[in-house]
mmCIF file as Biopython writes it, N, C-alpha, C and O atoms, coordinates in Angstrom:
data_model
#
loop_
_atom_site.group_PDB
_atom_site.id
_atom_site.type_symbol
_atom_site.label_atom_id
_atom_site.label_alt_id
_atom_site.label_comp_id
_atom_site.label_asym_id
_atom_site.label_entity_id
_atom_site.label_seq_id
_atom_site.pdbx_PDB_ins_code
_atom_site.Cartn_x
_atom_site.Cartn_y
_atom_site.Cartn_z
_atom_site.occupancy
_atom_site.B_iso_or_equiv
_atom_site.auth_seq_id
_atom_site.auth_asym_id
_atom_site.pdbx_PDB_model_num
ATOM 1   N N  . MET A ? 1  ? 0.705  -1.196  0.059   1.0 0.0 1  A 1 
ATOM 2   C CA . MET A ? 1  ? -0.003 0.018   -0.061  1.0 0.0 1  A 1 
ATOM 3   C C  . MET A ? 1  ? 0.847  1.190   0.050   1.0 0.0 1  A 1 
ATOM 4   O O  . MET A ? 1  ? 0.509  2.201   -0.565  1.0 0.0 1  A 1 
ATOM 5   N N  . GLN A ? 2  ? 1.844  1.190   0.710   1.0 0.0 2  A 1 
ATOM 6   C CA . GLN A ? 2  ? 2.791  2.531   0.910   1.0 0.0 2  A 1 
ATOM 7   C C  . GLN A ? 2  ? 3.507  2.593   -0.392  1.0 0.0 2  A 1 
ATOM 8   O O  . GLN A ? 2  ? 3.842  3.686   -0.848  1.0 0.0 2  A 1 
ATOM 9   N N  . MET A ? 3  ? 3.758  1.485   -1.014  1.0 0.0 3  A 1 
ATOM 10  C CA . MET A ? 3  ? 4.727  1.558   -2.328  1.0 0.0 3  A 1 
ATOM 11  C C  . MET A ? 3  ? 3.750  2.482   -3.229  1.0 0.0 3  A 1 
ATOM 12  O O  . MET A ? 3  ? 4.184  3.546   -3.669  1.0 0.0 3  A 1 
ATOM 13  N N  . GLY A ? 4  ? 2.546  2.103   -3.473  1.0 0.0 4  A 1 
ATOM 14  C CA . GLY A ? 4  ? 1.551  2.799   -4.470  1.0 0.0 4  A 1 
ATOM 15  C C  . GLY A ? 4  ? 1.755  4.318   -4.187  1.0 0.0 4  A 1 
ATOM 16  O O  . GLY A ? 4  ? 1.890  5.127   -5.105  1.0 0.0 4  A 1 
ATOM 17  N N  . GLY A ? 5  ? 1.770  4.662   -2.874  1.0 0.0 5  A 1 
ATOM 18  C CA . GLY A ? 5  ? 1.766  6.182   -2.750  1.0 0.0 5  A 1 
ATOM 19  C C  . GLY A ? 5  ? 3.265  6.656   -3.042  1.0 0.0 5  A 1 
ATOM 20  O O  . GLY A ? 5  ? 3.463  7.839   -3.319  1.0 0.0 5  A 1 
ATOM 21  N N  . GLN A ? 6  ? 4.238  5.818   -2.989  1.0 0.0 6  A 1 
ATOM 22  C CA . GLN A ? 6  ? 5.627  6.322   -3.387  1.0 0.0 6  A 1 
ATOM 23  C C  . GLN A ? 6  ? 5.526  6.398   -5.102  1.0 0.0 6  A 1 
ATOM 24  O O  . GLN A ? 6  ? 6.097  7.300   -5.717  1.0 0.0 6  A 1 
ATOM 25  N N  . VAL A ? 7  ? 4.889  5.553   -5.649  1.0 0.0 7  A 1 
ATOM 26  C CA . VAL A ? 7  ? 4.856  5.541   -7.178  1.0 0.0 7  A 1 
ATOM 27  C C  . VAL A ? 7  ? 4.124  6.729   -7.624  1.0 0.0 7  A 1 
ATOM 28  O O  . VAL A ? 7  ? 4.521  7.335   -8.620  1.0 0.0 7  A 1 
ATOM 29  N N  . ARG A ? 8  ? 2.974  7.159   -6.902  1.0 0.0 8  A 1 
ATOM 30  C CA . ARG A ? 8  ? 2.226  8.279   -7.285  1.0 0.0 8  A 1 
ATOM 31  C C  . ARG A ? 8  ? 3.178  9.450   -6.974  1.0 0.0 8  A 1 
ATOM 32  O O  . ARG A ? 8  ? 3.377  10.217  -7.917  1.0 0.0 8  A 1 
ATOM 33  N N  . ALA A ? 9  ? 3.725  9.685   -5.948  1.0 0.0 9  A 1 
ATOM 34  C CA . ALA A ? 9  ? 4.616  10.734  -5.652  1.0 0.0 9  A 1 
ATOM 35  C C  . ALA A ? 9  ? 5.884  10.835  -6.697  1.0 0.0 9  A 1 
ATOM 36  O O  . ALA A ? 9  ? 6.306  11.909  -7.125  1.0 0.0 9  A 1 
ATOM 37  N N  . ILE A ? 10 ? 6.321  9.792   -6.974  1.0 0.0 10 A 1 
ATOM 38  C CA . ILE A ? 10 ? 7.362  9.785   -8.210  1.0 0.0 10 A 1 
ATOM 39  C C  . ILE A ? 10 ? 6.926  10.147  -9.367  1.0 0.0 10 A 1 
ATOM 40  O O  . ILE A ? 10 ? 7.644  10.806  -10.119 1.0 0.0 10 A 1 
ATOM 41  N N  . THR A ? 11 ? 5.625  9.759   -9.716  1.0 0.0 11 A 1 
ATOM 42  C CA . THR A ? 11 ? 5.180  10.097  -11.105 1.0 0.0 11 A 1 
ATOM 43  C C  . THR A ? 11 ? 4.472  11.339  -11.161 1.0 0.0 11 A 1 
ATOM 44  O O  . THR A ? 11 ? 4.130  11.739  -12.273 1.0 0.0 11 A 1 
ATOM 45  N N  . GLN A ? 12 ? 4.202  12.000  -10.169 1.0 0.0 12 A 1 
ATOM 46  C CA . GLN A ? 12 ? 3.571  13.294  -10.198 1.0 0.0 12 A 1 
ATOM 47  C C  . GLN A ? 12 ? 4.339  14.275  -9.740  1.0 0.0 12 A 1 
ATOM 48  O O  . GLN A ? 12 ? 3.924  15.421  -9.912  1.0 0.0 12 A 1 
ATOM 49  N N  . SER A ? 13 ? 5.499  14.093  -9.123  1.0 0.0 13 A 1 
ATOM 50  C CA . SER A ? 13 ? 6.441  15.137  -8.527  1.0 0.0 13 A 1 
ATOM 51  C C  . SER A ? 13 ? 7.308  15.591  -9.451  1.0 0.0 13 A 1 
ATOM 52  O O  . SER A ? 13 ? 7.395  16.819  -9.430  1.0 0.0 13 A 1 
ATOM 53  N N  . LYS A ? 14 ? 7.983  15.054  -10.258 1.0 0.0 14 A 1 
ATOM 54  C CA . LYS A ? 14 ? 9.076  15.397  -11.183 1.0 0.0 14 A 1 
ATOM 55  C C  . LYS A ? 14 ? 8.832  15.366  -12.661 1.0 0.0 14 A 1 
ATOM 56  O O  . LYS A ? 14 ? 9.706  15.864  -13.370 1.0 0.0 14 A 1 
ATOM 57  N N  . PRO A ? 15 ? 7.839  14.886  -13.190 1.0 0.0 15 A 1 
ATOM 58  C CA . PRO A ? 15 ? 7.679  14.736  -14.609 1.0 0.0 15 A 1 
ATOM 59  C C  . PRO A ? 15 ? 7.727  16.000  -15.430 1.0 0.0 15 A 1 
ATOM 60  O O  . PRO A ? 15 ? 8.285  16.050  -16.526 1.0 0.0 15 A 1 
ATOM 61  N N  . THR A ? 16 ? 7.091  17.070  -14.828 1.0 0.0 16 A 1 
ATOM 62  C CA . THR A ? 16 ? 6.903  18.438  -15.513 1.0 0.0 16 A 1 
ATOM 63  C C  . THR A ? 16 ? 8.525  18.898  -15.529 1.0 0.0 16 A 1 
ATOM 64  O O  . THR A ? 16 ? 9.047  19.236  -16.592 1.0 0.0 16 A 1 
ATOM 65  N N  . ARG A ? 17 ? 9.117  18.884  -14.534 1.0 0.0 17 A 1 
ATOM 66  C CA . ARG A ? 17 ? 10.723 19.378  -14.553 1.0 0.0 17 A 1 
ATOM 67  C C  . ARG A ? 17 ? 11.426 18.592  -15.561 1.0 0.0 17 A 1 
ATOM 68  O O  . ARG A ? 17 ? 12.096 19.140  -16.436 1.0 0.0 17 A 1 
ATOM 69  N N  . LEU A ? 18 ? 11.285 17.213  -15.460 1.0 0.0 18 A 1 
ATOM 70  C CA . LEU A ? 18 ? 12.038 16.401  -16.340 1.0 0.0 18 A 1 
ATOM 71  C C  . LEU A ? 18 ? 11.745 16.600  -17.852 1.0 0.0 18 A 1 
ATOM 72  O O  . LEU A ? 18 ? 12.640 16.582  -18.697 1.0 0.0 18 A 1 
ATOM 73  N N  . GLU A ? 19 ? 10.402 16.796  -18.144 1.0 0.0 19 A 1 
ATOM 74  C CA . GLU A ? 19 ? 10.015 17.028  -19.497 1.0 0.0 19 A 1 
ATOM 75  C C  . GLU A ? 19 ? 10.507 18.565  -20.008 1.0 0.0 19 A 1 
ATOM 76  O O  . GLU A ? 19 ? 10.798 18.838  -21.173 1.0 0.0 19 A 1 
ATOM 77  N N  . ALA A ? 20 ? 10.529 19.371  -19.028 1.0 0.0 20 A 1 
ATOM 78  C CA . ALA A ? 20 ? 11.056 20.825  -19.401 1.0 0.0 20 A 1 
ATOM 79  C C  . ALA A ? 20 ? 12.632 20.714  -19.645 1.0 0.0 20 A 1 
ATOM 80  O O  . ALA A ? 20 ? 13.226 21.454  -20.428 1.0 0.0 20 A 1 
ATOM 81  N N  . THR A ? 21 ? 13.197 19.787  -18.948 1.0 0.0 21 A 1 
ATOM 82  C CA . THR A ? 21 ? 14.819 19.773  -18.944 1.0 0.0 21 A 1 
ATOM 83  C C  . THR A ? 21 ? 14.988 19.222  -20.424 1.0 0.0 21 A 1 
ATOM 84  O O  . THR A ? 21 ? 15.696 19.758  -21.277 1.0 0.0 21 A 1 
ATOM 85  N N  . ILE A ? 22 ? 14.209 18.038  -20.608 1.0 0.0 22 A 1 
ATOM 86  C CA . ILE A ? 22 ? 14.449 17.150  -22.015 1.0 0.0 22 A 1 
ATOM 87  C C  . ILE A ? 22 ? 13.994 18.100  -23.187 1.0 0.0 22 A 1 
ATOM 88  O O  . ILE A ? 22 ? 14.662 18.156  -24.219 1.0 0.0 22 A 1 
ATOM 89  N N  . MET A ? 23 ? 12.908 18.809  -23.024 1.0 0.0 23 A 1 
ATOM 90  C CA . MET A ? 23 ? 12.812 19.817  -24.325 1.0 0.0 23 A 1 
ATOM 91  C C  . MET A ? 23 ? 13.784 20.728  -24.339 1.0 0.0 23 A 1 
ATOM 92  O O  . MET A ? 23 ? 14.214 20.984  -25.464 1.0 0.0 23 A 1 
ATOM 93  N N  . GLU A ? 24 ? 14.337 21.381  -23.315 1.0 0.0 24 A 1 
ATOM 94  C CA . GLU A ? 24 ? 15.445 22.408  -23.403 1.0 0.0 24 A 1 
ATOM 95  C C  . GLU A ? 24 ? 16.631 21.639  -24.217 1.0 0.0 24 A 1 
ATOM 96  O O  . GLU A ? 24 ? 17.167 22.203  -25.171 1.0 0.0 24 A 1 
ATOM 97  N N  . LEU A ? 25 ? 16.998 20.409  -23.833 1.0 0.0 25 A 1 
ATOM 98  C CA . LEU A ? 25 ? 18.044 19.734  -24.417 1.0 0.0 25 A 1 
ATOM 99  C C  . LEU A ? 25 ? 17.697 19.606  -25.891 1.0 0.0 25 A 1 
ATOM 100 O O  . LEU A ? 25 ? 18.610 19.748  -26.704 1.0 0.0 25 A 1 
ATOM 101 N N  . ALA A ? 26 ? 16.407 19.340  -26.331 1.0 0.0 26 A 1 
ATOM 102 C CA . ALA A ? 26 ? 15.976 19.145  -27.651 1.0 0.0 26 A 1 
ATOM 103 C C  . ALA A ? 26 ? 16.353 20.469  -28.368 1.0 0.0 26 A 1 
ATOM 104 O O  . ALA A ? 26 ? 16.921 20.494  -29.460 1.0 0.0 26 A 1 
ATOM 105 N N  . ASN A ? 27 ? 15.975 21.615  -27.630 1.0 0.0 27 A 1 
ATOM 106 C CA . ASN A ? 27 ? 16.235 22.945  -28.206 1.0 0.0 27 A 1 
ATOM 107 C C  . ASN A ? 27 ? 17.652 23.296  -28.551 1.0 0.0 27 A 1 
ATOM 108 O O  . ASN A ? 27 ? 18.029 24.014  -29.476 1.0 0.0 27 A 1 
ATOM 109 N N  . CYS A ? 28 ? 18.386 22.659  -27.639 1.0 0.0 28 A 1 
ATOM 110 C CA . CYS A ? 28 ? 19.865 22.963  -27.716 1.0 0.0 28 A 1 
ATOM 111 C C  . CYS A ? 28 ? 20.417 22.091  -28.920 1.0 0.0 28 A 1 
ATOM 112 O O  . CYS A ? 28 ? 21.332 22.518  -29.625 1.0 0.0 28 A 1 
ATOM 113 N N  . PHE A ? 29 ? 19.855 20.908  -29.120 1.0 0.0 29 A 1 
ATOM 114 C CA . PHE A ? 29 ? 20.229 20.091  -30.314 1.0 0.0 29 A 1 
ATOM 115 C C  . PHE A ? 29 ? 19.768 20.868  -31.684 1.0 0.0 29 A 1 
ATOM 116 O O  . PHE A ? 29 ? 20.458 20.968  -32.699 1.0 0.0 29 A 1 
ATOM 117 N N  . GLU A ? 30 ? 18.668 21.308  -31.523 1.0 0.0 30 A 1 
ATOM 118 C CA . GLU A ? 30 ? 18.024 22.156  -32.663 1.0 0.0 30 A 1 
ATOM 119 C C  . GLU A ? 30 ? 18.969 23.232  -33.136 1.0 0.0 30 A 1 
ATOM 120 O O  . GLU A ? 30 ? 19.434 23.308  -34.273 1.0 0.0 30 A 1 
ATOM 121 N N  . GLN A ? 31 ? 19.214 24.107  -32.069 1.0 0.0 31 A 1 
ATOM 122 C CA . GLN A ? 31 ? 20.121 25.176  -32.490 1.0 0.0 31 A 1 
ATOM 123 C C  . GLN A ? 31 ? 21.421 24.949  -32.891 1.0 0.0 31 A 1 
ATOM 124 O O  . GLN A ? 31 ? 22.012 25.840  -33.502 1.0 0.0 31 A 1 
ATOM 125 N N  . ARG A ? 32 ? 22.030 23.765  -32.614 1.0 0.0 32 A 1 
ATOM 126 C CA . ARG A ? 32 ? 23.255 23.267  -33.148 1.0 0.0 32 A 1 
ATOM 127 C C  . ARG A ? 32 ? 22.946 22.657  -34.629 1.0 0.0 32 A 1 
ATOM 128 O O  . ARG A ? 32 ? 23.919 22.325  -35.306 1.0 0.0 32 A 1 
ATOM 129 N N  . GLY A ? 33 ? 21.954 22.536  -35.030 1.0 0.0 33 A 1 
ATOM 130 C CA . GLY A ? 33 ? 21.698 21.925  -36.297 1.0 0.0 33 A 1 
ATOM 131 C C  . GLY A ? 33 ? 21.443 20.450  -36.372 1.0 0.0 33 A 1 
ATOM 132 O O  . GLY A ? 33 ? 21.441 19.871  -37.459 1.0 0.0 33 A 1 
ATOM 133 N N  . SER A ? 34 ? 21.230 19.841  -35.256 1.0 0.0 34 A 1 
ATOM 134 C CA . SER A ? 34 ? 20.868 18.519  -34.959 1.0 0.0 34 A 1 
ATOM 135 C C  . SER A ? 34 ? 19.124 18.441  -35.204 1.0 0.0 34 A 1 
ATOM 136 O O  . SER A ? 34 ? 18.481 18.169  -34.190 1.0 0.0 34 A 1 
ATOM 137 N N  . LEU A ? 35 ? 18.560 18.601  -36.126 1.0 0.0 35 A 1 
ATOM 138 C CA . LEU A ? 35 ? 17.268 18.566  -36.382 1.0 0.0 35 A 1 
ATOM 139 C C  . LEU A ? 35 ? 16.602 17.291  -36.258 1.0 0.0 35 A 1 
ATOM 140 O O  . LEU A ? 35 ? 15.444 17.188  -35.851 1.0 0.0 35 A 1 
ATOM 141 N N  . ASP A ? 36 ? 17.294 16.364  -36.592 1.0 0.0 36 A 1 
ATOM 142 C CA . ASP A ? 36 ? 16.844 15.023  -36.488 1.0 0.0 36 A 1 
ATOM 143 C C  . ASP A ? 36 ? 16.700 14.400  -34.893 1.0 0.0 36 A 1 
ATOM 144 O O  . ASP A ? 36 ? 15.742 13.838  -34.361 1.0 0.0 36 A 1 
ATOM 145 N N  . VAL A ? 37 ? 17.890 14.696  -34.424 1.0 0.0 37 A 1 
ATOM 146 C CA . VAL A ? 37 ? 17.789 14.335  -32.993 1.0 0.0 37 A 1 
ATOM 147 C C  . VAL A ? 37 ? 16.766 15.170  -32.034 1.0 0.0 37 A 1 
ATOM 148 O O  . VAL A ? 37 ? 16.255 14.614  -31.062 1.0 0.0 37 A 1 
ATOM 149 N N  . ALA A ? 38 ? 16.504 16.464  -32.338 1.0 0.0 38 A 1 
ATOM 150 C CA . ALA A ? 38 ? 15.440 17.334  -31.741 1.0 0.0 38 A 1 
ATOM 151 C C  . ALA A ? 38 ? 14.208 16.626  -31.928 1.0 0.0 38 A 1 
ATOM 152 O O  . ALA A ? 38 ? 13.418 16.448  -31.000 1.0 0.0 38 A 1 
ATOM 153 N N  . ASP A ? 39 ? 14.002 16.187  -33.179 1.0 0.0 39 A 1 
ATOM 154 C CA . ASP A ? 39 ? 12.696 15.683  -33.623 1.0 0.0 39 A 1 
ATOM 155 C C  . ASP A ? 39 ? 12.429 14.389  -33.020 1.0 0.0 39 A 1 
ATOM 156 O O  . ASP A ? 39 ? 11.303 14.077  -32.634 1.0 0.0 39 A 1 
ATOM 157 N N  . ASN A ? 40 ? 13.565 13.539  -32.921 1.0 0.0 40 A 1 
ATOM 158 C CA . ASN A ? 40 ? 13.457 12.246  -32.252 1.0 0.0 40 A 1 
ATOM 159 C C  . ASN A ? 40 ? 12.900 12.371  -30.842 1.0 0.0 40 A 1 
ATOM 160 O O  . ASN A ? 40 ? 11.931 11.745  -30.413 1.0 0.0 40 A 1 
ATOM 161 N N  . VAL A ? 41 ? 13.748 13.394  -30.073 1.0 0.0 41 A 1 
ATOM 162 C CA . VAL A ? 41 ? 13.475 13.791  -28.736 1.0 0.0 41 A 1 
ATOM 163 C C  . VAL A ? 41 ? 11.982 14.047  -28.411 1.0 0.0 41 A 1 
ATOM 164 O O  . VAL A ? 41 ? 11.315 13.473  -27.551 1.0 0.0 41 A 1 
ATOM 165 N N  . ARG A ? 42 ? 11.605 14.975  -29.225 1.0 0.0 42 A 1 
ATOM 166 C CA . ARG A ? 42 ? 10.108 15.388  -29.139 1.0 0.0 42 A 1 
ATOM 167 C C  . ARG A ? 42 ? 9.324  14.352  -29.489 1.0 0.0 42 A 1 
ATOM 168 O O  . ARG A ? 42 ? 8.264  14.302  -28.865 1.0 0.0 42 A 1 
ATOM 169 N N  . GLY A ? 43 ? 9.527  13.419  -30.375 1.0 0.0 43 A 1 
ATOM 170 C CA . GLY A ? 43 ? 8.665  12.130  -30.639 1.0 0.0 43 A 1 
ATOM 171 C C  . GLY A ? 43 ? 8.706  11.463  -29.387 1.0 0.0 43 A 1 
ATOM 172 O O  . GLY A ? 43 ? 7.620  11.151  -28.901 1.0 0.0 43 A 1 
ATOM 173 N N  . ALA A ? 44 ? 9.744  11.184  -28.770 1.0 0.0 44 A 1 
ATOM 174 C CA . ALA A ? 44 ? 9.823  10.293  -27.617 1.0 0.0 44 A 1 
ATOM 175 C C  . ALA A ? 44 ? 8.947  10.730  -26.603 1.0 0.0 44 A 1 
ATOM 176 O O  . ALA A ? 44 ? 8.204  9.920   -26.049 1.0 0.0 44 A 1 
ATOM 177 N N  . LEU A ? 45 ? 8.954  12.055  -26.267 1.0 0.0 45 A 1 
ATOM 178 C CA . LEU A ? 45 ? 8.325  12.670  -25.218 1.0 0.0 45 A 1 
ATOM 179 C C  . LEU A ? 45 ? 6.910  12.691  -25.577 1.0 0.0 45 A 1 
ATOM 180 O O  . LEU A ? 45 ? 6.091  12.511  -24.675 1.0 0.0 45 A 1 
ATOM 181 N N  . ASP A ? 46 ? 6.473  12.905  -26.893 1.0 0.0 46 A 1 
ATOM 182 C CA . ASP A ? 46 ? 5.005  12.667  -27.177 1.0 0.0 46 A 1 
ATOM 183 C C  . ASP A ? 46 ? 4.390  11.298  -26.825 1.0 0.0 46 A 1 
ATOM 184 O O  . ASP A ? 46 ? 3.377  11.143  -26.144 1.0 0.0 46 A 1 
ATOM 185 N N  . THR A ? 47 ? 5.164  10.295  -27.400 1.0 0.0 47 A 1 
ATOM 186 C CA . THR A ? 47 ? 4.964  8.893   -27.051 1.0 0.0 47 A 1 
ATOM 187 C C  . THR A ? 47 ? 4.769  8.613   -25.526 1.0 0.0 47 A 1 
ATOM 188 O O  . THR A ? 47 ? 3.810  8.004   -25.053 1.0 0.0 47 A 1 
ATOM 189 N N  . ILE A ? 48 ? 5.667  9.068   -24.922 1.0 0.0 48 A 1 
ATOM 190 C CA . ILE A ? 48 ? 5.535  8.918   -23.263 1.0 0.0 48 A 1 
ATOM 191 C C  . ILE A ? 48 ? 4.302  9.565   -22.782 1.0 0.0 48 A 1 
ATOM 192 O O  . ILE A ? 48 ? 3.600  8.984   -21.954 1.0 0.0 48 A 1 
ATOM 193 N N  . SER A ? 49 ? 3.941  10.900  -23.313 1.0 0.0 49 A 1 
ATOM 194 C CA . SER A ? 49 ? 2.936  11.655  -22.926 1.0 0.0 49 A 1 
ATOM 195 C C  . SER A ? 49 ? 1.498  10.907  -23.234 1.0 0.0 49 A 1 
ATOM 196 O O  . SER A ? 49 ? 0.573  10.898  -22.421 1.0 0.0 49 A 1 
ATOM 197 N N  . ARG A ? 50 ? 1.455  10.332  -24.424 1.0 0.0 50 A 1 
ATOM 198 C CA . ARG A ? 50 ? 0.286  9.603   -24.869 1.0 0.0 50 A 1 
ATOM 199 C C  . ARG A ? 50 ? -0.014 8.489   -23.980 1.0 0.0 50 A 1 
ATOM 200 O O  . ARG A ? 50 ? -1.185 8.216   -23.714 1.0 0.0 50 A 1 
ATOM 201 N N  . ASN A ? 51 ? 1.160  7.696   -23.405 1.0 0.0 51 A 1 
ATOM 202 C CA . ASN A ? 51 ? 1.185  6.500   -22.749 1.0 0.0 51 A 1 
ATOM 203 C C  . ASN A ? 51 ? 1.276  6.703   -21.336 1.0 0.0 51 A 1 
ATOM 204 O O  . ASN A ? 51 ? 1.534  5.706   -20.662 1.0 0.0 51 A 1 
ATOM 205 N N  . GLU A ? 52 ? 1.112  7.828   -20.739 1.0 0.0 52 A 1 
ATOM 206 C CA . GLU A ? 52 ? 1.370  8.119   -19.268 1.0 0.0 52 A 1 
ATOM 207 C C  . GLU A ? 52 ? 0.512  7.299   -18.500 1.0 0.0 52 A 1 
ATOM 208 O O  . GLU A ? 52 ? 1.026  6.759   -17.520 1.0 0.0 52 A 1 
ATOM 209 N N  . ASP A ? 53 ? -0.859 7.056   -18.765 1.0 0.0 53 A 1 
ATOM 210 C CA . ASP A ? 53 ? -1.596 6.247   -17.742 1.0 0.0 53 A 1 
ATOM 211 C C  . ASP A ? 53 ? -1.167 4.843   -17.727 1.0 0.0 53 A 1 
ATOM 212 O O  . ASP A ? 53 ? -0.993 4.250   -16.663 1.0 0.0 53 A 1 
ATOM 213 N N  . PHE A ? 54 ? -0.997 4.311   -18.834 1.0 0.0 54 A 1 
ATOM 214 C CA . PHE A ? 54 ? -0.385 2.792   -18.913 1.0 0.0 54 A 1 
ATOM 215 C C  . PHE A ? 54 ? 0.908  2.765   -18.316 1.0 0.0 54 A 1 
ATOM 216 O O  . PHE A ? 54 ? 1.093  1.787   -17.592 1.0 0.0 54 A 1 
ATOM 217 N N  . LEU A ? 55 ? 1.929  3.631   -18.427 1.0 0.0 55 A 1 
ATOM 218 C CA . LEU A ? 55 ? 3.155  3.821   -17.739 1.0 0.0 55 A 1 
ATOM 219 C C  . LEU A ? 55 ? 3.047  3.848   -16.115 1.0 0.0 55 A 1 
ATOM 220 O O  . LEU A ? 55 ? 3.838  3.206   -15.424 1.0 0.0 55 A 1 
ATOM 221 N N  . ASN A ? 56 ? 2.048  4.608   -15.586 1.0 0.0 56 A 1 
ATOM 222 C CA . ASN A ? 56 ? 1.878  4.841   -14.210 1.0 0.0 56 A 1 
ATOM 223 C C  . ASN A ? 56 ? 1.304  3.505   -13.823 1.0 0.0 56 A 1 
ATOM 224 O O  . ASN A ? 56 ? 1.810  2.904   -12.875 1.0 0.0 56 A 1 
ATOM 225 N N  . MET A ? 57 ? 0.495  3.099   -14.347 1.0 0.0 57 A 1 
ATOM 226 C CA . MET A ? 57 ? -0.346 1.600   -13.860 1.0 0.0 57 A 1 
ATOM 227 C C  . MET A ? 57 ? 0.729  0.457   -13.941 1.0 0.0 57 A 1 
ATOM 228 O O  . MET A ? 57 ? 0.752  -0.449  -13.107 1.0 0.0 57 A 1 
ATOM 229 N N  . SER A ? 58 ? 1.698  0.548   -15.079 1.0 0.0 58 A 1 
ATOM 230 C CA . SER A ? 58 ? 2.630  -0.512  -15.076 1.0 0.0 58 A 1 
ATOM 231 C C  . SER A ? 58 ? 3.725  -0.374  -13.849 1.0 0.0 58 A 1 
ATOM 232 O O  . SER A ? 58 ? 4.162  -1.310  -13.179 1.0 0.0 58 A 1 
ATOM 233 N N  . LEU A ? 59 ? 3.979  0.683   -13.751 1.0 0.0 59 A 1 
ATOM 234 C CA . LEU A ? 59 ? 4.920  1.034   -12.419 1.0 0.0 59 A 1 
ATOM 235 C C  . LEU A ? 59 ? 4.476  0.637   -11.214 1.0 0.0 59 A 1 
ATOM 236 O O  . LEU A ? 59 ? 5.213  0.107   -10.382 1.0 0.0 59 A 1 
ATOM 237 N N  . ALA A ? 60 ? 3.090  0.894   -11.017 1.0 0.0 60 A 1 
ATOM 238 C CA . ALA A ? 60 ? 2.456  0.608   -9.797  1.0 0.0 60 A 1 
ATOM 239 C C  . ALA A ? 60 ? 2.375  -0.879  -9.655  1.0 0.0 60 A 1 
ATOM 240 O O  . ALA A ? 60 ? 2.621  -1.305  -8.527  1.0 0.0 60 A 1 
ATOM 241 N N  . VAL A ? 61 ? 2.048  -1.835  -10.676 1.0 0.0 61 A 1 
ATOM 242 C CA . VAL A ? 61 ? 2.276  -3.201  -10.566 1.0 0.0 61 A 1 
ATOM 243 C C  . VAL A ? 61 ? 3.515  -3.642  -10.251 1.0 0.0 61 A 1 
ATOM 244 O O  . VAL A ? 61 ? 3.637  -4.462  -9.341  1.0 0.0 61 A 1 
ATOM 245 N N  . LEU A ? 62 ? 4.577  -3.187  -10.922 1.0 0.0 62 A 1 
ATOM 246 C CA . LEU A ? 62 ? 5.963  -3.691  -10.744 1.0 0.0 62 A 1 
ATOM 247 C C  . LEU A ? 62 ? 6.398  -3.392  -9.284  1.0 0.0 62 A 1 
ATOM 248 O O  . LEU A ? 62 ? 7.264  -4.105  -8.777  1.0 0.0 62 A 1 
ATOM 249 N N  . MET A ? 63 ? 5.758  -2.218  -8.480  1.0 0.0 63 A 1 
ATOM 250 C CA . MET A ? 63 ? 6.452  -1.847  -7.314  1.0 0.0 63 A 1 
ATOM 251 C C  . MET A ? 63 ? 5.416  -2.356  -6.175  1.0 0.0 63 A 1 
ATOM 252 O O  . MET A ? 63 ? 5.532  -1.955  -5.017  1.0 0.0 63 A 1 
ATOM 253 N N  . THR A ? 64 ? 4.391  -3.266  -6.568  1.0 0.0 64 A 1 
ATOM 254 C CA . THR A ? 64 ? 3.443  -3.724  -5.489  1.0 0.0 64 A 1 
ATOM 255 C C  . THR A ? 64 ? 4.132  -4.954  -5.153  1.0 0.0 64 A 1 
ATOM 256 O O  . THR A ? 64 ? 4.486  -5.745  -6.027  1.0 0.0 64 A 1 
ATOM 257 N N  . PRO A ? 65 ? 4.360  -5.165  -3.764  1.0 0.0 65 A 1 
ATOM 258 C CA . PRO A ? 65 ? 4.907  -6.290  -2.967  1.0 0.0 65 A 1 
ATOM 259 C C  . PRO A ? 65 ? 4.289  -7.634  -3.399  1.0 0.0 65 A 1 
ATOM 260 O O  . PRO A ? 65 ? 3.071  -7.681  -3.573  1.0 0.0 65 A 1 
ATOM 261 N N  . GLU A ? 66 ? 4.930  -8.558  -3.554  1.0 0.0 66 A 1 
ATOM 262 C CA . GLU A ? 66 ? 4.085  -9.856  -3.876  1.0 0.0 66 A 1 
ATOM 263 C C  . GLU A ? 66 ? 3.448  -10.557 -2.685  1.0 0.0 66 A 1 
ATOM 264 O O  . GLU A ? 66 ? 2.775  -11.573 -2.855  1.0 0.0 66 A 1 
#
């Protein structure tokens, strides 16, 4: 039960900061001419965002004690 609370805290406390940092890196790649890398990073973030509910549920299952 406590692990589920930890999963929620992990998945809700830092994703926005992490996403902003990764987007900043993508912007840096783009400014340096690595457009393919920047597009790939943005595509990966979009995929993660679209699957957020499934990922959170999977993490909760994995962290549930047997």
